[in-house]
N, C-alpha and C positions, 0 to 999 in steps of 0.2 A: 582604701577610700570607698569600699563598697557600701558603707553606711551613709555616705554623703547623700543628701537629697539631689534629685536630678537637676534642680535649678542651680545648685552650687556647682555641679560638674559642668553644666552648660556655660556658666560664667567663666570657669577656669579654661575650658576649651576655646573660649573666645579670644584668649591671648595666644593661642597656637595658630600661627598663620601659614607655616610651611605646609605644602601639599604632602611632602614625605612624612612629616610628623603627624598630620591629620590622618593619613592612611594607617600609620602605626597605631594611633589612638583607637581607631575603629576595631582593631583586632584584639583589644584587651579583654573584653567580655561582651556578652550579648546586650547588656544594658547600655554600655558605652557606645556600642555600634548604633543603637537606635537614637541615643542622645546626639551623637556626632552627626548622623545623617539629617536629623531635624534642624540642627543649628548651623549647618555648613552653608556658607554664603558663596565661596569661590571654589569652582571645580575645574580641574585640568584633565582633559582627555588627550593622551599622547598619540593616539591613532584613531582616526575617525571610523575605522572598520573594526575596532576591537570590541565595541559594545554598541548596542542600538540606542539611539537618542531617547526613545521612550523609557528605556530602563534607567537611564541616568536621571531623567526628570521624575520618575517615580521614587527613586531612592533619595533624592535631594529636593524635597518640596520647597525649601526656602532659598533656593539658589538665586543669587543676584549677579554673579559674574561667571562666565563660561569661556574657557579657552580650548580650542580644538586644533589638532595638527592633522594634516592630510598626507601628502606624498612623502616618500622616503627622502632622506637627507641628500642622496645622490641626485635628486632632481635639480639641485642647484648647479650641477655640472652637466646638465642636459643628458643624463643617462636614463631618465624615465621618459618613455615615448609620450608624445602629445596625445591627449584623449585617454590617458590611463584611468582616470577617475578622480576621486576625492572631491566630489561636488558638495557644496554646502546646502543644497536644497532641503535634504531630509532633516538636517539639524535645525535650520532656521524655521522650517514648517512645524516641527515638533515643539520648539520653544514658543512659537507664536500661539499654538493651541493650548499648551499646558503650563507655560511660565510667562504670563503677561507682565510680571514685575521685573523682568530681566533688565539690568542696567548696563552691563558691560559685556561685550562680545569681542573675542580675539580669535582670528582665524589665521592659520599659517600653512602655506603651500596648498591652498585649496582653490577650487574653481567657484567663483562667486559671480553670479549673474546680476543684471540690473533688476530682474524680478525679485531676487533675494533681498537686495537693498531696499526695494519698495516695500516688501513685506516687513522688513525690520522697522522701517520708519513708521509704518501704520499699525504695528502690533504692540509695541512697548511704549507705554505712555510716559514713563520716566527714564527713557534711555539716555545714557550719559557718555558712553565710550565705545568707539569702534576702532579696532586695530586690525589692519589687513597686512600681513607680512608675507611677501613673495607670493601673492595671490594673482589671479588672472580671471578674465571673462567678463569684467564689468567696464563701464565707461563713465565719463563725466555726467551723463544723464542720471545714472544711479546715485552719484554723489549729490546731485541736485535734490533728489527726493529726500536724502538723509538730512541735508542742510535745511530743507523746507519744513519737514514735519517733526524733527527731533529738536524741540525748542529748549531742552535742558542739556544739550550736548556740550560736554566739557573737553572731549578728546576725539580728534579725527587724525589717525596716524596711518599713512600709506608707506610702508617700508618695502622697497625693492619690488613693488608690485607693477604689473603691466596693465596700464589703464588706456583704453581707447579714447581718443579725443573726439567729442561730439559737442563742441562749443565751449565757451569760457564763461557762460552765464551762471554756472553753479556757485561761483563766489558771491553773487548777488542774492542767493537764496537763504542766507542765514537770517535768523529773526531780527527784527528791528523793534525798538530802537537800540537794544543792547543784547549781548550774548554772554553766555557763561563759559566761553572757550578758555581753556587753559593750555591746550596743546594742539597745534595744527602742523601737520607734516605732509606736504605734497611734493617733495623733492623728486619723486619718480615720474611725475607727469611730464610728458614730452610736448604737449601743445601749449598754445598761447594762454596767458592769464590776463584778465582785465585788471590793469594796474590801479586804476582809480577805485574800482570796487574793493580791491585788496586793501588799499589804504583806509577806506571807510570801514571795512570789517575790523581791521586792527584797532582803529579808533573806538569802535563800539565794544571792544573786548578788553576791559580794564584788568582782567585777571590773567591775561595771556602771559605764560612763562616760557613756552617752548614754541618756536616758529622756525620751520625749515622750508625754504623756498626752492623752486625749480630753476633751471637755467634760463627760463624765458622771462624772469622778472628783471627789468632793466636796472642798471647801476644807479641811476638817479632816483629810483623809487625806494631803494634800500635805506638811504639816510632819512627820508621822510617817515618811513615806517619805524625806524629806531627812535625817532623823536616822540612817538606816541605809545611806546611800550616801556614804561618805567620799571616794570617787574620782570623783564625778560632775563631768563637764565640760560637758555639754550638757543643759539642762532645758527641757522643754515643759510649761508649767503646765496644770492642769485648770480646772475651773469656779470662778469667784470668787463665785458666787451660792449654790450648794448647800453646805450645811454651814457657812455663815458665822456666826461668833459671836465676841465679843470675845476669849475665851480662845484660840481657834484663830488669831485675827489676831496676837496677841502671840507665840504659839508659832511661827508661820510666820516672822515677822521674826527671831526668835532662831535658828531653824534655817538661814535663808538667810545670816545672818552667819557661820556656821561653815563654809559651803561655800567654802573658800578656792581650790579648784581650778576653780570654775565660770567658763567662758569664753563660753558661748553661752546665750541666753535667748530663749524664744518662748512662744506660747500666749496667755495672758491672755484667755481666753474670757469675755466679758461683764464684764470688769473695768472699774472706774471709776478716776478719778484718786486716790481715797482709798486704794486698795489698793496703788498704785504706790510710795507712800512707803516701804514696807517693803523695797524692793530698792535703795534708795539706797546701802546699805553695800557692795553687790557691784558697783556700776556701774563703779568704777575698774578692775576686772579684765576686764570684758567686751570681747570682740573681735567678737562677732556678736549683733545684737539684731533680733528679728523682732516687730513690733507690727502686722502687717498683718491680724491677726484680732481686733483690739480696736477696734471702731467706736465704743465709748462713751467712749473717752479723748479729752479735749479738747486743744486746741493748747497751752494753758498747762501742763498736766500733762506733755505730751510734751516740752516745752522743759525743764522741770525735770529730767527724766530724762536727756536728751541732754547737758545741760551737765555732768553727772557722768561721762559715758562718753567719756573722752578717748582711749581706745585702740581705738576701733571700727574694724574693717576691713570689716564687712558690716552694712548697715542697710536693713531693709525697713519701710516706713511706709505709712499711709493719707494721703490728701491733706488730712486735717484739720489737719495741722501748719501749712499755709499757707506763704506766701513768707517771712514773718518767722521762722517756725520753721526753715526751711531755711537761713536766714542764720546762725542759731545753730549748726546742724549744721556749716556751713562753718567757723565760728570754733572750735568745740569738738573737731572730729574731723579733724585735719589728715592722718591716716594712712588715711583712708577709701578703700577700693578698689572697693567695689560698693555701689550705691545703687539701690533700687527704690521708687518712689512709686506706689501703686495708688489708683484712685478709690474714694472711699467711697460714691458714688452713680453708678449706671451712666450717667447722662445728663449730670451736671455735675461739675465739680471746682473747687477753690479755689486751685490753684497755677497760676502763669504762668511766663513766660520769666525773670522776675526771680529766682525761686528757683533755677532751673538755672544762671544766670549766677553767682549767689552761691556755689553749690556748686563750680563750676569754679574760682572765684577762691581758695577756701580749701582745697580738696582736690585738690592738684596730682598726686597719685598715683592718681587715679581711673582704673579700668580697665573697669568695666562699669556701664552706666546703663540703667534701664528707667523711663521717665518719662511719666506720664499728665498732660496739662494741657489747658486750654481755649483757649490761644492761643500763638503763637510768632512770632519775628521772625528775619530773616536775621542781623541784628547780634548777636543772642544766640547763635545757632549758631556764628557766626564767632568770637565770644569763647570759647565752649566749646572749639572746635577749637584755638585758640591756647593756652589754659591747660592743656588735658589732652591732650597729644600721645600719651600711652600708652594711650589707649582701644583696647580689643580688641572690645568689644561696645557698640553704641549703638542703643537702641530707643526711639523717640519716637512716642507716640500722642496725636494731637490729637483730642479727642472730637468736635469739629464737623467734619463731612466737608468735604473740599476747602477747608480754611481757609487763607487767604493770609497774608502778612506783616501782623501786626496794626498796624504803623506805616505802611507804604508801600502796602499792598494788592498787592504784587508776589508772584509765586510764590516758594517757598522753595528754589529751585534753588541759589542762591549759598551759602546756609547749609549745606545738606547737601554741596555741592561742597567747601566748606572743611573739613568733617569728614573726607571721604575723602582730601583732599589732605594734610592735616596729620597725621592719625592713620595712620601707615604700617603699623602692625600690626593694623589693623582686620580682624576675621574675621567679625563678625556685625553686620548692619545691618537695621533695620526703620524704614520711613518712612511718613509720612502727611502730609496737608495738600495744598495746591495745588502740584502739581509737574508740570513739562513734560518733554519729551524731553531738555532740556538737562541735567538732573540725572543722567540715565542716561548721558549722554555723559561727564560728570565721573567717574561711577563706573567706567565702562569704561576711562578714561584713568589713574586714580590708585589705584583699590582693587585693587592687585595681589595682596594676600593675603586678599581677601574670600572666605569659604567659604559663608556663608548670607545670603541676601537675601530679605526679606519686604516686600511692598508691597500697598497696598489703596487703591482709589479715586484712582489717580495715572496719569500718562502722557497723551500726546496722540496718538501714532500708533505704528505698528509699529517705527519707528526706535529708540525707547527700549529696547525689549527686545533689539533687534539689537545695540545698543551694549554692553549688559551681557554678552551671550553671547560676543561677539567680543573684548571687552577683559579680562574677569575670568578669567584662565587657571586660577585655583585654586578657582573656584566649584564647590561641591558640592551645595547645595540652593537652589532658587529657588521661592519661593511668591508667587503672584499671585492677587488676587481683585478683582472689580469694576473691571477696567481695560480699556481699549479695544484691547488687543493681539489680533491675529487670526492667520490662517493664515500670512501672510507672515512674521511674527515667529516663529511656531512652527517653521516649516520652515527658517528661517535658522540655527537652532542645531543642525542635524542632525549636524554634525561635533563638537559639544560634549557631547551628551547621554551618550555612552558613557563620557566622563571624569567626568561628574557622578553624584551619587547619586540625585537625584530631582528632579522638576519637578511642581508643583501649580498648576493654573489653574482657577479657578471664576468663573462669571459674566463671562466674557470673550467676545470675538468669534470664537472658533475654531469651525470646522464639523467635521462628521463626516468629510467628504471630506478635509480637511486632516489629520485624525488617521490616516485610512487610508493616506494617502500617506507620512506619517511612519513608520508601522509597517512599510510595505513597504520603506522605505529603511534601517531599522535592525533587523536580526534579533536583535541582542543586547539589545534593550530591550523591556520590557512597556509597552504603551500601554493604560491602563484608562479607559474612558468610564463615568462614574457618572451614572445617571439615577434620581433618587429617586422619580420617578413610577411606576417599575417596568416601563416599556415597554422592550422590547429592540430591537436594531437590526433593521430590516426589510430582509432581504436581497432580497426580491422586487422592491421598488421602490427600486433602488439610486440612481438619479439624484436622486430627490426626497430620499432620506435623506442623501445626501452634502451637501446644502445646509443641513441642519438644524444649528442651533447646539448645541454640546455644553455641558451644564450644568456638569459637573465633569470635569476630566482629571487623571489621576495617572500620571505616567511615571517609571519607575525602571529602572536597570540591573540585569540579572540574567544568571546563567549556568544557571539552573534551568528556564527556559522558563515558560510560563503556569501560574499556580497552579491547583490543582484544587478549591479551596474557595470559588470566587467565587460570590456570591449572584446572584439573577436580575436585580437592577438594575445589575450590573457587567458590562460587555462588554469582553473582552480582545481587542485587535487585534494582539497580539504574533505575530510569525512566527519560528519556531525557526531556529536556525543550521543544523540538518540539512536544512531545506527548500531550501537554496540550494546550487547548484553554484558553481564558481569562474567568474570573468568570462571571457567568450569574445570574441575579436576575429574579426569576420567581414568578409571582403574587401569594401570599398567600400560596406558597408551600415551596420553599427552594432556597437558593443561592448555586449553585453547580459549580464544575469544572469537566468537562468530557473530554474524549479523542475525537479528531476530527474524528477518524475512526469509533468509536462505540458510538455515543451519545445516551442518554437515551430518552424515549418516550416524556418527557416534552420538551427536546431540539428539537426533530423533529416536535412537534406540534406548539410550540411557536416561534421557530427560535432562532438565536443567538442575544444576546445584548438587549433583551426586558426587560423592567422594569415594576413593578406593577403600575397600574393607581392610582393616588392619589384621584380620585373621587370615587373609589370603596369603598363602605361602609365597606366591609370586609377586606380591605387592612391591618389594624393593627391587625388582629385576626389570629394567626396560628391555626392549628388543635389542638385538645385536646390531653392531655397526653395519652399514652406515646410518647415521642419524637421519630419520625421515623428515619430511616437510609437513607442516601443519595442513590439515585438509580444508581449513576454512579460507575464504578469500583473504589476500590475493593468491595464496597457495604456493608462494615461493620463499616463505620464511622458514628456516630450519628450526626445529624444536631443540631445546637444550635440557640437559640433565640437571635435576635439582634434588636435594635431599635435606631433610630437616636436621637441625643441630640439637633439637630438644630430645632428651633421653627417651621420653615417652613415645616419640614418633621417629626415632632415628633410623628405623628400618624402611621407612617409606621413601621410595624413589619414583619420580615421575618425569615426564617430559614437559618443558615449558617453552612456548614460542616467544618471539620478540614483540608481542602485542599485549598491552600497550607499552610495556617497558622492556627495553632491550638489555639482555644480560650477555655476558661473555660466553661465546660458544666454545665448547671443548669436547673431545671424544669422551665416551663413557669411562674408558680405562684410565683417563687422565684426570677424572673429576676429583676434586678435593673432598675428603670424607672425614667424619668424626667417628666412624665405626672401625673396629679392628679388622684386619691387622695391617698396620703401616709398614712400609719397607724401610724401617730405620736401621742404621748400622749399629754396631756394638757401642756400648757406652764409652765415653771418654773418661780418662782419669783426671784428677784434679791438676796434675802437672801439665797434662796436654791442654786442658782448658786455659790455664794461665798463659801458656806459651802462645796458644792460638789467639787469645784475647789481645795480647800486645801487638801482634801482627795486624789484626783486623781493625784496631783502633787507628793505626797509622794509615791503613789502606782500606777504607770502608767498602763493603761489597756493593755491587750494582743491583738495584731493585728491578722489577719486571718492566719498569718504564725506561730503563737504561740510564738512570740517574743515581748518583751516590746516595746510599741510604743514610738515614739520620739515626744516631745512637740515642736511645731513650734510657736515661739514668734515674734511679730512685732518689728521693731526698735523703739527706744525711741522717739516717736513723740506724739504730742497732737493735735487732737485726734489720737488714734492708727489706723493704716491702716486696721487691721483686728482683729478678735477675735482669741486668741490663740487656737490651736487645735492639736490633736494627729494624727499622721499618721505613716505608716510603716517605721521602721528604716533601713530595707534592701533596696538595690538598684538593679535595673536591669542593663543590660549591657549598656543601653543608659541613665542611670542616673535617671530614674523614680522610684517611690516607687514600691516594689515588689507586693504588694496587694493593694486593693482599700479601705483599712481601713481609715476612716476619721471621727473623732469624736471631738466635741468641748471640751474645757478644763473642762467644768462643766458636760458634758455628758448628755445623754437623761435619762428620767425617765425609770426605769426598771419595767414596769408593762405590758409587752408584752403578747400576747396570748400563752397559753400552747400548747403542742404538740397535746393533745386531741381536744382542740378547733380548732386547725388548720385543723385537719382531718375532723371535722364537717363542717368547712367553705369550704374546697376543694370539699367535696361531695355535697354541696348545702343544707345540713340539716339546717344550720344557715347562715344568711347573714353576710358578712364581716363587723366587727365593726370599720369602718374607719371614721376618722374625715377629713373633706374637708379642703384643703388649696389652696392658690393661686398658679397658674402655675409658674414654674421657680424655686421653692424651692426644694432642694434635697429630695428624698425619697429613702429609702434603702430597700424597700421590695415590696410587691405586689400592683397591681393596678387592679381595677375591670373592667370587659369587658364593661358593659353598660356605665360607666362613661367615659371610653376612647372614645367610639363612640360619646357620647353626646358632649364631649369637642371638638372632631374633627369636627363635623358638625357645631358647634357654631363658630369655628375659621377658617373654610376653606375659607371664603371670605376675612378674614384678612390676611391670609397667602396662596395665591393661589399657585397652583402646579408649578413646574419648567416647562419651555417650552421644548417640544421635538425638535430634530434636524430639522424635517420637518417644524414644526411651526415656528421655529426661522429663517430658510431659507426663508420661505414664507413671513414673516414680513420684513426681510431685502430686499427681492426682491420688495415688495410693496413700501417700503420707497425709494428705488432707482428710481422706476418708477415715483413716485410723484416728486422727485427732478428733474428728467429729464423733466417732464411736466412743472414745474415752469421755468426751464431755457429756454425751447422752447417758 
C-alpha cells in the first residue's frame, strides 16, 4: 500500500477507531506515522506523567477528544496518599493554549479544581463532552461555569467523583431555551438538587438518553421527569424515601411502563422490595441492571426481578442475593456477559463457590467477572474455566486472607492455573487466597494475552514474580501488595519494565538499595518511593538507608523525566536519558556506561568510543576473580563477562555491567563459550543414544528455571532437518526461551567433574581435564586461558580484525584518488 496517495490512506485510517490499532498503524512506516498523527482525532494517555502535554499536542494537531488517567489503580482502595499528585492543571492549560478546537475531555483519578473547569468552559468554543471518573478537588461552582459557558454540551458525566457542595444553582445554569444534552450523570453528588430546575432542564433537553440522579432527588420528582424524556435509555433513580406517597407510587409505575426505550437501570437508593414491583413491566427490555447501591433489598425481591430480566448482558449485585439467587441468574440470563457481586458487609459475605459455578454453567458467554466471596475451591475454579473459555477479565476476592481450598485445604494454584490455561483471551486477572509460586508459573506459561495482574497476600518467594515478568509478554500493569517479593524479583524484570505501563508494590520486601539499582539501570523509567510518614531519603547515611524497606513503590514508563509536582513524601529515583552517554568498550577492563558530567578515570584516559585492539594478546583475558565493580556511579553494580559468538571476534572478552541492561552474572570460569576446548565427555554410541532417548522422553529433564523442558522435534521429512532436542518451555516477552537450556534428546554422558575437583582445577592444583574439539561446536562450560590464546593466534590471519573508522575512510579516499587518476 506504499503507492497509495496519502488521502486514500487517511480515509482508510478513519475507519480504525481502536487506540491499540491506531498505535500499531503509526509503526508501519514513516509515511503512515505522519498520516496517522495528522488525522487522529481521539487520543488516550494512560498515565498523565508518561508524557508532557505539549508533546501530545504537537504530535496530534487535529485532536478533538482527549482521555487522561492519573493516579494508580490502587488509589480506589485508598492506598495512594492524599496529595500524591495527578493534577489536571498542566493538561488543561496546554490544551487551552494549543488546542482550542477540543470537543471532548475525559479525566480519570485526577485532581480537578474549579479553576480548571472555568478554563475549560472559556477556552473551547465547541466543547461537547466532559467525563470525570473518580476525580476530586472541584465543587458545584465549577460545574456551574461548565453549564453556563459550554452551550453545545452533550455529555456531563461525574462517575464516582468527590464533589464539594456549594449550592444547587448549577442546574439552573444550562442554556435556555433548549440544550443539546444527551447524557447527564450526577449520581455521586451528596448535596441538595433544585427539583424544579431539574424538571425544567429535562424538559429543555429533547435528546436526553442517559440520566443518573443522586439520592437527594425526591421520589415524587422522578415520575414527572420520566414523563418528559421519551428517548431515555439509561436511568439512575433517585431516593425512594423522600417524597414517597401512594399517588407518586402509582404515577411512577405508570411512567415507567411508557419508557419503551429503557435498556439500563441503576440507583434505587434506600429502596425496599415493595418499590421494585413497579419496574416489573420494563424488566423484559433491560440489558443492564445495577443494584449494587440497594442494600435494603432482600434476596427474595432480587430473585423476583431477575426472573423477569431475560435479556441482561450486565448485572451488578450485592451478595444479599446468595447462592440460590445466583442460580436463578444462571437460569434466567443466558446472555449475561458481565457479572459483579459486591459485599454488603466489609467483613463477611453470603455467597460461596456454589454461586459462581452455577453462573458459569448457565451463562456460557460470560466475559467479565468480579466476585467477592468467603470461600473457594480448586474444583469450582476448574469448572468455571471449562464452562467460560471466553473470559477476558476475572477478579476473585476472598475476604478471608490466605484462604485455602475449602474442601481439601490445598492452595488454589490449580484452580487459577486452569483459568489462565483455558481462557486464552484473558487480559485482566485479580487473585486472592492461599497461593504459592506455582500459580505464577502457570500464569507465565499460559497467560499470553494478560495485560493487568493484581495480587494481594499471595506468593512464596521471589520466583513467583520472576515467572510472571518473564512469561507474560503483553503485561502492561502489575499491582502487588502484602506479598513476600523482594529485590531479586524486582530487579529480575529490568528488561520488561520499559515495555510495561506501570508497577505498583506496597508492603513487600523490597529495599531502597534495590530501588536505586533499578533506577540506575533504567533511565527511561520513573521509580517513585512513597513514604507516608513524610521522611525523605537520607543521602548522608547511604549504607543504612539502602537496607531500609520501601513502604510503597510506584514505577512507570515515561519520556518526560521526573515530575515536578512530587510532594515531600515522594522520592523520585529516576535518572534522565540525557544523563547517560553511550556504552563504551574499554580494552581488557570493562564495558561501562557513565555520566557525561562525571566520567570515571578510564573514560578520561582512553576517551569515548574506543574499542579493544584485536591484535592485543591479552584482549580475550579479563582480570582474575573476583569480578570487580563498575567504577562509574552508583559503583555497586558488578561487571559481567561477555564474549562474541562471531568467528571473527570470538577471542574478544570483556566485562559488561548491568547498565542499562542487566545480564546474568556468572564467574569467568563458568562462562559459556563458543571457543575450544569444551569439557565434553566421550561420544555416545548409537545404541546408547537410543536407550537414553527413550528414558528422557518419558522423564524430560529440568531446565535452569526448574521446569520440565520441552522437546523440539523436526517435521516429518527424510532425512530430518535437525536432531530433536530439549529446551526451556517458558517464553520471554519477545518469544525466546527463558533460559539457555539446550540438550539433545539423548543427552550428554553424566560423568562431569565433582565440586572438589573443580576447586582443585580453579586453584591450579590440577590441570583442567578437557578433551579438544573442533571450533564451532557448542560448549556449555569452561575454556582454558592458554588454549584460547593459542587458538586466537592461529586464526587471526584467517579472521582479520574489523577496520576502524579512520582506516576505512583512508581506504575509501585512496580508492577515490585512484579512480580519479584513471579518469584523468
